[in-house]
C-alpha positions in Angstrom: 35.8 -37.1 -16.2 33.5 -38.6 -13.6 30.2 -36.7 -12.9 30.1 -35.0 -9.5 27.5 -36.6 -7.2 25.7 -35.5 -4.1 23.5 -37.6 -1.8 21.0 -36.1 0.6 17.7 -37.3 2.1 15.5 -34.5 0.8 15.7 -32.1 -2.1 13.4 -29.1 -2.1 13.0 -27.4 -5.5 12.2 -23.7 -4.7 13.5 -21.4 -2.0 10.3 -19.5 -1.4 7.9 -19.5 1.6 6.6 -23.1 1.3 10.0 -24.5 0.3 11.9 -23.0 3.2 9.2 -24.0 5.7 9.3 -27.6 4.4 13.1 -27.6 4.6 13.1 -26.3 8.2 10.5 -28.8 9.3 12.3 -31.7 7.7 15.7 -30.5 9.1 14.3 -30.5 12.6 13.6 -34.2 12.2 17.2 -34.8 11.4 16.8 -35.1 7.7 19.7 -34.0 5.4 18.0 -31.3 3.3 19.1 -29.4 0.2 17.1 -26.5 -1.1 17.7 -25.6 -4.8 16.6 -22.3 -6.3 17.1 -21.3 -9.9 17.2 -17.6 -9.1 20.1 -15.6 -7.8 18.4 -15.0 -4.4 15.9 -16.9 -2.4 12.6 -15.6 -1.0 12.0 -12.8 -3.6 8.2 -12.8 -3.2 8.6 -12.7 0.6 10.7 -9.6 0.3 8.3 -7.8 -2.1 5.1 -8.8 -0.4 2.9 -6.4 1.5 4.8 -3.4 0.1 8.0 -4.7 1.6 6.5 -5.5 5.0 5.2 -9.0 4.3 1.6 -9.7 5.1 2.7 -13.0 6.6 -0.6 -14.3 7.9 -4.1 -13.4 9.3 -5.8 -13.6 12.6 -8.7 -15.4 11.0 -7.9 -18.3 8.7 -10.8 -20.5 7.5 -11.3 -22.9 4.5 -13.6 -20.4 2.8 -10.7 -18.0 2.4 -9.3 -20.4 -0.2 -10.2 -21.4 -3.8 -9.7 -24.9 -5.2 -11.5 -27.5 -7.2 -11.4 -29.5 -3.9 -12.6 -27.0 -1.3 -11.7 -29.4 1.5 -8.1 -30.2 0.5 -6.5 -27.3 2.4 -8.3 -28.1 5.7 -5.9 -30.8 7.0 -2.7 -28.8 6.6 -4.2 -25.5 7.8 -5.6 -27.2 11.0 -2.2 -28.7 11.9 -0.1 -25.7 11.4 -2.1 -22.6 12.2 -1.6 -18.9 12.1 -0.9 -19.1 15.8 2.0 -21.4 15.2 3.6 -19.1 12.7 2.9 -16.0 15.0 4.7 -17.9 17.8 7.7 -18.4 15.5 7.7 -14.7 14.6 7.5 -13.7 18.2 10.3 -16.2 19.1 12.6 -14.2 16.7 11.5 -10.9 18.2 10.0 -9.6 15.0 7.6 -6.7 15.7 4.3 -6.9 13.8 0.9 -5.2 13.7 -2.6 -5.9 12.6 -4.3 -4.0 9.8 -7.8 -4.2 8.4 -9.5 -7.7 8.4 -7.0 -9.3 10.7 -4.0 -8.9 8.3 -0.6 -9.2 10.0 2.4 -7.2 8.7 5.9 -6.7 9.9 6.5 -3.3 11.6 9.7 -2.9 9.7 10.8 -5.0 6.8 9.9 -8.3 5.1 13.6 -9.1 5.3 13.0 -10.1 8.9 10.7 -12.9 7.9 13.2 -14.3 5.3 16.1 -14.0 7.8 14.0 -15.9 10.3 13.4 -18.8 7.9 17.0 -18.9 6.8 18.2 -18.8 10.4 15.8 -21.7 11.3 17.1 -23.7 8.3 20.7 -23.1 9.1 20.2 -24.2 12.7 19.1 -27.6 11.6 21.8 -28.0 8.9 19.7 -27.3 5.8 21.8 -26.4 2.8 20.6 -23.7 0.4 21.9 -23.3 -3.2 20.9 -20.5 -5.6 21.4 -20.4 -9.4 20.7 -24.1 -9.4 18.8 -24.9 -12.5 17.5 -28.5 -12.5 17.6 -29.9 -16.0 16.5 -33.5 -15.5 14.7 -35.5 -12.9 14.3 -39.3 -12.9 12.9 -41.7 -10.3 14.5 -45.0 -9.2 14.0 -47.6 -6.5 15.9 -45.5 -4.0 14.3 -42.2 -4.7 15.2 -39.6 -7.3 18.2 -38.4 -9.3 18.4 -34.7 -10.4 20.8 -33.2 -12.9 22.2 -29.7 -12.5 24.8 -29.1 -15.2 27.4 -31.8 -14.8 26.3 -32.6 -11.2 24.1 -35.4 -10.2 22.1 -35.1 -6.9 20.3 -38.1 -5.4 17.6 -38.0 -2.7 14.9 -40.2 -1.2 12.3 -37.4 -1.1 11.7 -34.7 -3.7 9.6 -31.6 -2.8 8.2 -29.4 -5.5 7.9 -25.8 -4.1 8.3 -23.9 -7.3 5.3 -21.6 -7.0 3.2 -20.5 -9.9 3.5 -18.2 -12.9 2.9 -14.9 -11.2 5.5 -12.1 -11.5 7.9 -13.7 -13.9 10.5 -11.0 -13.3 11.1 -12.7 -9.9 11.9 -16.0 -11.6 8.4 -17.6 -11.8 8.1 -20.4 -14.3 6.0 -23.4 -15.1 8.7 -25.9 -14.1 6.7 -27.3 -11.2 3.8 -28.1 -13.5 6.3 -29.8 -15.9 7.4 -32.1 -13.0 3.8 -32.9 -12.1 3.0 -33.9 -15.7 6.2 -35.9 -15.9 4.9 -38.1 -13.1 1.4 -38.4 -14.5 -0.4 -35.6 -12.5 -3.1 -33.4 -14.0 -2.4 -29.7 -14.1 -5.6 -27.6 -14.1 -5.7 -24.5 -16.3 -3.9 -21.6 -14.8 -4.7 -17.9 -14.8 -3.6 -14.7 -13.0 -5.2 -14.2 -9.6 -5.3 -11.3 -7.2 -4.6 -8.9 -10.1 -5.9 -5.5 -11.3 -8.5 -5.4 -14.1 -8.1 -3.5 -17.4 -10.4 -1.9 -20.0 -10.0 -1.4 -23.7 -13.3 0.4 -24.5 -14.3 4.0 -23.5 -13.8 3.1 -19.8 -10.1 3.1 -20.3 -10.1 6.8 -21.0 -12.3 7.3 -17.9 -9.9 5.4 -15.6 -7.0 7.3 -17.1 -8.6 10.6 -16.2 -9.4 9.3 -12.7 -6.0 7.6 -12.1 -4.8 7.8 -8.6 -8.3 8.3 -7.0 -9.3 5.7 -4.4 -12.6 5.2 -2.7 -14.4 2.6 -0.5 -16.5 0.3 -2.6 -18.2 -3.1 -2.7 -17.2 -5.1 -5.8 -19.1 -8.2 -6.9 -18.7 -10.6 -9.8 -21.6 -12.3 -11.7 -20.9 -15.7 -10.4 -21.9 -17.1 -7.0 -19.0 -15.6 -5.1 -18.3 -13.3 -2.2 -18.5 -9.5 -2.5 -15.6 -7.5 -1.2 -15.8 -4.2 0.5 -12.4 -2.5 0.3 -10.8 0.4 -1.5 -10.9 0.6 -5.3 -8.2 2.5 -7.1 -8.4 3.9 -10.6 -5.3 3.4 -12.7 -4.1 4.4 -16.2 -5.0 0.9 -17.3 -8.2 0.2 -15.4 -9.1 -0.5 -11.8 -7.1 -1.9 -8.9 -7.2 -1.8 -5.1 -8.1 -4.5 -2.6 -11.8 -4.8 -3.6 -10.9 -5.3 -7.3 -8.0 -7.6 -6.6 -10.0 -9.8 -4.3 -12.9 -10.0 -6.9 -10.4 -10.9 -9.7 -10.0 -14.4 -8.2 -13.7 -15.1 -9.1 -14.0 -13.1 -12.3 -13.9 -14.8 -15.7 -13.2 -13.1 -19.1 -16.4 -11.9 -20.7 -18.2 -11.4 -17.4 -19.3 -8.1 -16.0 -18.6 -6.8 -12.5 -20.8 -4.7 -10.2 -19.5 -1.9 -8.0 -21.4 -0.2 -5.2 -19.8 3.3 -5.1 -21.7 4.3 -1.9 -21.6 1.4 0.5 -22.6 1.8 4.1 -25.5 4.3 3.5 -23.7 7.5 4.5 -27.1 9.2 4.8 -28.3 6.9 7.5 -31.0 4.3 7.4 -32.5 5.5 4.0 -31.6 3.9 0.8 -30.0 6.1 -1.9 -33.1 6.4 -4.1 -35.3 7.4 -1.1 -32.6 9.9 -0.1 -32.4 11.5 -3.5 -36.2 11.8 -3.7 -36.2 13.4 -0.3 -33.5 15.9 -1.5 -35.7 16.7 -4.5 -38.0 18.4 -2.0 -35.5 19.7 0.5 -33.0 21.1 -2.1 -35.1 21.6 -5.2 -32.8 24.0 -7.0 -29.6 22.0 -6.5 -28.0 19.9 -9.2 -27.5 16.2 -8.7 -23.7 16.5 -9.0 -23.7 19.0 -6.2 -25.7 16.6 -3.9 -23.2 13.8 -4.6 -19.9 15.7 -4.3 -19.8 15.5 -0.5 -19.8 11.7 -0.8 -17.8 11.1 -3.9 -14.7 12.8 -5.3 -15.8 15.7 -7.6 -13.8 14.3 -10.6 -15.6 11.0 -10.3 -19.0 12.6 -10.0 -18.3 14.5 -13.2 -17.3 11.3 -15.0 -20.4 9.5 -13.7 -22.6 12.4 -14.8 -21.3 12.0 -18.4 -21.8 8.3 -18.3 -25.1 8.0 -16.4 -27.2 11.3 -16.7 -25.7 13.5 -19.4 -29.0 14.8 -20.6 -30.0 15.9 -17.1 -26.6 17.4 -16.1 -28.0 20.9 -15.7 -31.4 19.9 -14.5 -32.3 21.0 -10.9 -33.6 18.3 -8.6 -37.2 19.7 -8.7 -37.3 18.7 -12.4 -36.2 15.1 -12.0 -38.9 12.4 -12.1 -38.8 10.0 -9.2 -38.3 7.1 -11.6 -35.2 8.7 -13.1 -33.7 9.3 -9.6 -34.3 5.6 -8.8 -32.5 4.6 -12.0 -29.5 6.8 -11.1 -29.5 5.4 -7.5 -29.4 1.9 -8.9 -26.6 2.8 -11.3 -24.5 4.2 -8.5 -24.9 1.3 -6.2 -24.7 -1.3 -9.0 -22.3 0.3 -11.4 -21.9 -2.4 -14.0 -18.6 -2.6 -16.0 -17.2 -5.0 -18.5 -13.4 -5.4 -18.0 -11.5 -6.5 -21.1 -9.0 -8.5 -19.1 -6.5 -8.2 -16.3 -2.9 -7.1 -16.1 -1.9 -10.8 -16.2 0.9 -12.6 -14.5 3.1 -9.5 -14.7 1.5 -8.0 -11.6 -0.6 -10.9 -10.3 0.1 -11.8 -6.7 -0.9 -15.5 -7.2 -1.7 -18.1 -9.8 -5.1 -19.8 -9.8 -5.3 -23.4 -10.8 -2.2 -25.6 -10.9 -1.5 -29.2 -9.9 -4.8 -31.0 -9.3 -5.2 -32.1 -5.7 -7.2 -35.3 -6.5 -4.0 -37.5 -6.4 -2.2 -35.6 -3.7 -2.5 -36.6 0.0 -4.1 -33.7 1.9 -2.4 -34.9 5.1 1.2 -35.4 3.8 1.1 -33.5 0.5 2.7 -36.6 -1.1 1.9 -37.8 -4.6 -0.4 -40.8 -4.8 1.2 -41.7 -8.1 4.9 -41.5 -7.2 6.2 -42.4 -3.8 8.5 -39.8 -2.3 7.3 -36.9 -4.5 5.6 -34.0 -2.7 4.0 -30.7 -3.8 3.6 -27.7 -1.6 2.5 -24.1 -1.8 1.3 -22.2 -4.8 2.1 -24.9 -7.4 -1.0 -26.7 -6.1 -4.5 -25.8 -7.0 -5.0 -23.9 -3.8 -5.3 -20.1 -3.9 -6.0 -17.8 -0.9 -7.7 -14.5 -0.7 -5.6 -11.3 -0.3 -4.7 -10.8 3.3 -1.9 -13.2 4.3 -3.8 -16.4 3.3 -1.4 -17.5 0.6 1.5 -17.2 3.0 -0.4 -19.2 5.6 -1.1 -21.9 3.0 2.7 -21.9 2.2 3.6 -22.3 5.9 1.0 -25.0 6.5 1.5 -27.1 3.4 5.3 -26.8 3.8 5.2 -27.9 7.4 2.8 -30.8 6.6 5.2 -32.2 4.0 8.2 -31.5 6.2 6.8 -33.9 8.8 6.9 -36.8 6.3 9.7 -36.3 3.8 
């Protein structure tokens, strides 16, 4: 029995954000495009993102919002398809959206609107989309590529790898894109979970369990030369989460400590915490330190901190505290140093750090410099954005850049 054969101009492996954007852009140029997704449904990460409302972009997108071995790689694509271009597409489809903290843009209603928009745009230019399509073999020839899906053979001139990373395997994430890269001689940089909660295995685990569900504004810093992030921190049964922790996780390495400012923004005005505590020693001499701090921190947290940082002085009135001891407590509260044992891993990570090295990928076209007609877009590449819509903007921009050339 003859093997079934299909001929198209472009095959896009992966029906996520970057793959659909690439397919749409290529279809607009009149290219015959086929999107193949191994899952039973396309766009699963789009649908779950932003708590189901899809943080689709950000009003401020700069290269410093992205992490890569080559910090300049993302500049070309991001400058040629900007957040304003995607916002215009959203508005064209009448999707209501709003801005949250730090310029983050979310749908007013459901992330389903973003996926429906992309599918509609693809359908309008004749893009074909197939699910449950597991590619088992890829080979290159003089006219392009041949792909095997079961007994079917698919031939194309251009092949786009938009398979994403390893994060959230329950949504179908796999390392298939990395396998394709290696097949054609590309280096794949070590990968790890990014934008992910941190965990503890020592005594801090019991502390976070007792504080589970409590959130507060903090500044979280890592040991390395990296940005600090002021956002909410959330205590969980396993450790700490929340935007400040998740952002910092992109820069944290196993074995490193993190520093947390539990009282950012000087709620007592221009004074630093140590000076304020020393002033309170005179103004409220009979008060306990925990009583002074409770208006600024949740009582349960203050009691845990008391056990960790000043157990011997727990019942000591302020008048009996040496100034040096108050300064030490102030430093501990504004630079609370913790040693995470790890992260929750790919199971809950929003992105994958590392991936296909960009050294042998064109930053303008996203085409391989080792194999003509082969393109890599989105998260499969060694480009990772901050929390806040940046990874979607990279998906739109890189997909669009490749779609102009495939």
